[in-house]
C-alpha positions as MATLAB code, in Angstrom:
seq = 'XXXXXXXXXXXXXXXXXXXXXXXXXXXXXXXXXXXXXXXXXXXXXXXXXXXXXXXXXXXXXXXXXXXXXXXXXXXXXXXXXXXXXXXXXXXXXXXXXXXXXXXXXXXXXXXXXXXXXXXXXXXXXXXXXXXXXXXXXXXXXXXXXXXXXXXXXXXXXXXXXXXXXXXXXXXXXXXXXXXXXXXXXXXXXXXXXXXXXXXXXXXXXXXXXXXXXXXXXXXXXXXXXXXXXXXXXXXXXXXXXXXXXXXXXXXXXXXXXXXXXXXXXXXXXXXXXXXXXXXXXXXXXXXXXXXXXXXXX';
ca = [
       0.385  -35.977  -20.623;
      -1.590  -32.736  -20.778;
       0.529  -29.612  -21.330;
       0.440  -26.525  -19.122;
      -2.031  -23.794  -20.013;
      -0.921  -20.171  -20.387;
      -1.389  -19.223  -16.726;
       0.353  -22.383  -15.497;
       3.237  -21.768  -17.890;
       3.511  -18.186  -16.679;
       3.649  -19.348  -13.056;
       6.200  -22.010  -13.942;
       8.468  -19.491  -15.695;
       8.264  -17.046  -12.783;
       9.004  -19.810  -10.283;
      11.477  -22.029  -12.160;
      12.288  -20.422  -15.511;
      15.504  -18.712  -16.531;
      16.197  -15.268  -15.092;
      16.041  -13.913  -18.652;
      12.462  -15.153  -19.038;
      11.490  -13.810  -15.614;
      12.799  -10.336  -16.413;
      10.997  -10.312  -19.767;
       7.731  -11.374  -18.100;
       8.027   -8.610  -15.479;
       8.691   -5.962  -18.147;
       5.770   -7.131  -20.283;
       3.423   -7.281  -17.271;
       4.341   -3.719  -16.243;
       3.729   -2.504  -19.813;
       0.334   -4.249  -20.041;
      -0.724   -3.041  -16.586;
      -0.001    0.598  -17.436;
      -1.714    0.196  -20.814;
      -4.861   -1.187  -19.151;
      -4.854    1.649  -16.594;
      -4.643    4.234  -19.373;
      -7.480    2.600  -21.332;
      -9.670    2.266  -18.226;
      -9.220    5.966  -17.393;
      -9.985    6.853  -21.000;
     -13.255    4.882  -20.869;
     -14.285    6.818  -17.758;
     -13.652   10.131  -19.578;
     -10.690   10.974  -17.367;
      -8.202   13.274  -19.065;
      -5.385   11.085  -20.491;
      -2.889   13.815  -19.641;
      -3.755   13.415  -15.935;
      -3.136    9.663  -16.085;
       0.150   10.206  -17.940;
       1.320   12.678  -15.292;
       0.452   10.215  -12.528;
       2.175    7.314  -14.297;
       5.269    9.378  -15.076;
       5.565   10.488  -11.460;
       5.390    6.906  -10.212;
       7.497    5.079  -12.802;
       9.805    7.465  -14.685;
      13.217    8.793  -13.730;
      13.483   12.497  -14.510;
      16.959   13.925  -15.047;
      15.990   17.049  -13.102;
      17.650   16.798   -9.679;
      14.670   18.346   -7.904;
      12.310   15.857   -9.571;
      14.614   12.981   -8.596;
      14.605   14.063   -4.926;
      10.782   13.913   -4.952;
      10.715   10.452   -6.563;
      14.051    8.612   -6.052;
      12.391    5.217   -6.583;
      12.454    6.035  -10.301;
      16.010    4.654  -10.359;
      14.447    1.179  -10.029;
      10.933    1.489  -11.474;
      12.153    3.124  -14.686;
      14.218    0.081  -15.703;
      11.084   -2.087  -15.831;
       8.871    0.449  -17.618;
       8.301    1.110  -21.334;
       5.811    3.531  -22.810;
       5.896    2.528  -26.480;
       5.357   -1.013  -27.762;
       8.237   -0.713  -30.246;
      10.611    0.276  -27.441;
       9.479   -2.700  -25.353;
       9.745   -5.124  -28.281;
      13.278   -4.073  -29.244;
      14.533   -4.150  -25.644;
      12.980   -7.535  -24.877;
      14.422   -9.092  -28.043;
      17.829   -7.673  -27.113;
      17.406   -8.902  -23.511;
      16.402  -12.380  -24.661;
      19.387  -12.602  -27.005;
      22.002  -11.317  -24.553;
      20.424  -12.842  -21.432;
      20.366  -16.383  -22.819;
      24.075  -16.200  -23.650;
      24.865  -14.499  -20.318;
      23.265  -17.318  -18.323;
      25.417  -19.856  -20.155;
      28.564  -18.290  -18.687;
      27.281  -16.808  -15.412;
      24.627  -17.579  -12.823;
      21.039  -16.347  -12.897;
      21.770  -14.326   -9.749;
      24.581  -12.490  -11.557;
      22.193  -11.726  -14.417;
      19.674  -10.265  -11.957;
      22.321   -8.196  -10.178;
      23.759   -6.934  -13.481;
      20.301   -5.992  -14.756;
      19.286   -4.201  -11.559;
      22.486   -2.370  -10.685;
      23.483   -1.805  -14.295;
      20.184    0.025  -14.786;
      20.657    1.992  -11.562;
      24.220    2.942  -12.587;
      22.910    4.147  -15.939;
      20.246    6.261  -14.267;
      22.781    7.811  -11.881;
      25.195    8.685  -14.719;
      22.368   10.283  -16.713;
      21.349   12.315  -13.662;
      24.929   13.475  -13.030;
      25.552   14.366  -16.670;
      22.351   16.380  -17.032;
      23.086   18.347  -13.875;
      26.841   18.844  -14.311;
      27.260   19.747  -17.987;
      25.945   23.243  -18.827;
      24.868   22.206  -22.338;
      22.543   19.552  -20.885;
      21.121   21.482  -17.940;
      17.415   22.252  -18.158;
      16.742   19.568  -20.776;
      14.871   17.363  -18.219;
      15.380   14.086  -20.035;
      12.959   11.335  -19.017;
      14.818    8.081  -18.431;
      12.567    5.153  -19.193;
      13.191    1.590  -20.266;
      15.550   -1.339  -19.723;
      18.204   -0.161  -22.188;
      20.822    0.707  -19.539;
      20.305   -2.647  -17.820;
      20.561   -4.540  -21.095;
      23.698   -2.625  -22.094;
      25.268   -3.747  -18.803;
      24.440   -7.397  -19.582;
      25.495   -7.176  -23.232;
      28.766   -5.360  -22.507;
      29.719   -7.784  -19.715;
      29.065  -10.715  -22.051;
      30.893   -9.158  -25.023;
      34.056   -8.288  -23.097;
      34.074  -11.591  -21.197;
      33.664  -13.645  -24.387;
      34.888  -11.287  -27.144;
      35.283  -14.070  -29.715;
      31.727  -15.319  -29.293;
      30.239  -15.348  -32.787;
      26.620  -14.419  -33.461;
      24.653  -14.200  -36.676;
      23.569  -10.627  -37.383;
      19.978  -10.657  -38.728;
      20.338  -14.437  -38.662;
      22.654  -14.279  -41.695;
      25.947  -12.437  -41.179;
      28.398  -13.988  -38.683;
      30.064  -11.374  -36.483;
      31.959  -11.365  -33.221;
      29.882  -10.022  -30.339;
      32.792   -7.777  -29.354;
      32.331   -5.681  -32.525;
      28.609   -5.317  -31.889;
      29.298   -4.002  -28.382;
      31.812   -1.477  -29.734;
      29.300   -0.347  -32.364;
      26.634    0.365  -29.725;
      29.131    2.141  -27.467;
      30.398    4.384  -30.282;
      26.825    5.069  -31.367;
      25.978    6.387  -27.912;
      29.187    8.423  -27.698;
      28.592   10.032  -31.095;
      25.008   10.968  -30.258;
      25.715   12.569  -26.870;
      24.308   16.105  -26.877;
      21.886   15.520  -29.773;
      18.164   16.103  -29.300;
      17.083   12.534  -30.134;
      15.209   11.896  -26.845;
      17.524    8.986  -25.994;
      19.299    8.773  -22.635;
      22.753    7.983  -24.025;
      24.481    8.474  -20.676;
      22.182    5.845  -19.175;
      23.369    3.401  -21.849;
      27.000    4.299  -21.168;
      26.488    4.002  -17.405;
      25.080    0.514  -17.874;
      28.011   -0.406  -20.135;
      30.531    0.850  -17.561;
      28.866   -1.259  -14.875;
      28.958   -4.255  -17.220;
      32.704   -3.791  -17.686;
      33.253   -3.519  -13.929;
      31.136   -6.624  -13.282;
      33.630   -8.934  -15.048;
      36.738   -7.562  -13.324;
      38.228   -9.894  -10.654;
      35.318  -12.187  -11.409;
      36.054  -14.837   -8.775;
      37.402  -12.462   -6.154;
      35.593  -10.825   -3.223;
      36.654   -7.531   -4.835;
      34.316   -8.143   -7.795;
      31.487   -5.598   -7.748;
      28.766   -8.244   -8.197;
      30.228  -10.375   -5.398;
      30.357   -7.311   -3.148;
      26.726   -6.430   -3.913;
      25.640  -10.040   -3.420;
      27.386  -10.141   -0.033;
      25.847   -6.828    1.008;
      22.341   -7.984    0.058;
      22.874  -11.290    1.919;
      23.966   -9.464    5.081;
      21.043   -7.036    4.929;
      18.627   -9.922    4.350;
      20.075  -11.821    7.314;
      19.746   -8.752    9.558;
      16.149   -8.231    8.439;
      15.269  -11.865    9.099;
      16.842  -11.733   12.570;
      14.938   -8.554   13.402;
      11.689  -10.052   12.147;
      12.247  -13.237   14.153;
      13.144  -11.262   17.255;
       9.986   -9.177   16.970;
       7.785  -12.238   16.471;
       9.270  -14.091   19.450;
       9.728  -11.152   21.810;
       7.241  -11.428   24.687;
       5.120   -8.391   25.374;
       4.935   -7.356   29.045;
       1.402   -7.283   30.413;
       0.049   -4.376   32.407;
      -1.219   -4.988   35.923;
      -4.804   -4.549   34.698;
      -4.322   -7.140   31.925;
      -2.675   -9.615   34.325;
      -5.399   -9.284   36.978;
      -8.190   -9.499   34.404;
      -6.721  -12.677   32.909;
      -6.285  -14.155   36.377;
      -9.944  -13.474   37.259;
     -11.130  -15.077   34.009;
      -9.087  -18.205   34.665;
     -10.432  -18.414   38.241;
     -14.033  -18.136   37.037;
     -13.434  -20.912   34.503;
     -11.729  -23.066   37.145;
     -14.684  -22.625   39.528;
     -17.102  -23.668   36.772;
     -15.090  -26.814   36.016;
     -14.781  -27.798   39.685;
     -18.529  -27.243   40.116;
     -19.172  -29.487   37.128;
     -16.941  -32.221   38.583;
     -18.759  -32.106   41.928;
     -22.120  -32.515   40.205;
     -21.360  -34.931   37.329;
     -17.889  -36.304   37.914;
     -14.570  -35.891   36.102;
     -15.643  -37.923   33.076;
     -18.297  -35.339   32.254;
     -15.614  -32.793   31.329;
     -14.839  -32.019   27.694;
     -11.325  -32.467   26.330;
     -10.771  -28.684   26.377;
     -11.860  -28.514   30.024;
      -9.571  -31.411   30.975;
      -6.647  -29.728   29.180;
      -7.344  -26.456   30.958;
      -7.487  -28.213   34.317;
      -4.217  -30.038   33.583;
      -2.358  -26.853   32.611;
      -3.659  -24.988   35.639;
      -2.568  -27.751   37.979;
       0.928  -27.675   36.429;
       1.232  -23.909   36.771;
      -0.171  -23.667   40.274;
];
């Protein structure tokens, strides 16, 4: 049996693969798309700074409140966007590691919801922190990357299965709980430092991850609430779309009279054809038209 080629495998993973693989593919595709845009603009002698400004406005989340108001979609686009290859590589390895384990204990839908809303929660906390704390005001941190989303997934997994043992660097066995605490303390310690890392976004994702495993099988669970809200909104949208597609549009008097005249002309032509050549000379379309007109008359 012949194996799937690269494109077929990509389609298969997007359609039927794990949610972890789908998220990795989306992140990589966004990175490659932006890279190709930059290179294409460079080849046409367009100032790279102009392309960077355009890309940042469309995909980044700026911690400045005024910038956020102009581009609020950055809360979502930023969690799928990476500027540096090293940043992408580290995040995707971390996502693959934590996502594979996460899907063993939870559903793929829960992974998607944790990734999306964990990243959004991280972005919101970074925005609030940079606009509330005087020491951080005016720094205009650019929030970019899937780190907050991945911290949500990793923290949820670590606190749900604290005794899960992983091999650090493939050699040293360690409980995942201790790894999560290490990353959390690392972000706490580095708050306020000028290291160009959005530590509050990481912490916001971690907080969402902790909340996502509370009352796990109850309607009060935050993921279950979000899932229910999305389902209701989707149902409303589908009903509205169906109603619009089936709703009959009232005709104006001019449209009604024009259509009536056209049908009468066609009817006269068919009757004239019958009188000259007989009923059998009619085409199937003409017979159908005659049948429908006789029913409606």
